[in-house]
N, C-alpha and C positions, 0 to 999 in steps of 0.2 A: 504493500500500500504506500509506503514511504517513497518508493521509486515513482509512483504515479504522481504524487504531489510535486516531486522534483521536476518531473517531465512537464507537468502543467506550467509551473512557474518558469521553467527554462524557456518554453515556447512563448509564454506570456511576455516575459522580459525581452525576448528576441523581437517580437512584434512592436512593442513599445519603443525599443531602441531603433528599430528600422525606420520609424518615422523621422528620427533625428538624422539618420543616414540620408534619407531621401531629401530632407530639407537642406542638408549641407551640400548635396550634389546640385540641387536646384540653385543654390546661392553661389555655386562655383568656389566653395571653400575646400580646397584640395586636401589640406592636412587634417581638417576636422572630419571630412568624409572618410579619409583613410582610417582615422581613429575609430569612428563609428562602425566602419566595415569590419575592423578587427574585433570589436566588442560583440557585434552581431554574430560573427562567425563563432566566437567562443561560446556564447549562450546557446546558439543552435546546435553546436557540437555536443554539448551536455545532453540535450534532448535526443539527438540522434543516437548517441551511445545507449541511452536508456531504452528507447523503443526498438532498437536493433536487438537488444538482449531479451526483451519481453514485448512481443508483438501487440499485446493488449494495451500497452502504454501509448499506442497511437491515439486512443480515444481521449485521454487527458491532454495529449499534444494538440489534437484538433480543437478541444475546448479552450486551451490556452491561446491558440492562434486567434480564435474568434474573439475572446474577451480582450486579449492584448491589442488587437487591431482597433477594437472599439475605444479602449482607454487611450491608445496612442492618438487616435483621431480627435478625441475630446480634448486632450492636452493641446494638440496642434490648433484646434479651433479657438481655444481660450487665448493662445499666444497671438492669434491674428486679430483679436478684438481689443 
């Protein structure tokens, strides 16, 4: 069960951080985009390792992606206003 929680939060974090990566790319901030790309890769690697070992962990990964994207978009929207 603990692996499922880790997988959920790893993908959740990946998607929230991905918003920063895309924002940095859009603003042509090369060093910042490179940093966020590294962080996103690390977070997603944790999730991939978990659901490679336990195929049922794909379900918390999918839930983490959904919730992480929603939260990332809400944070981005607040920054724009």
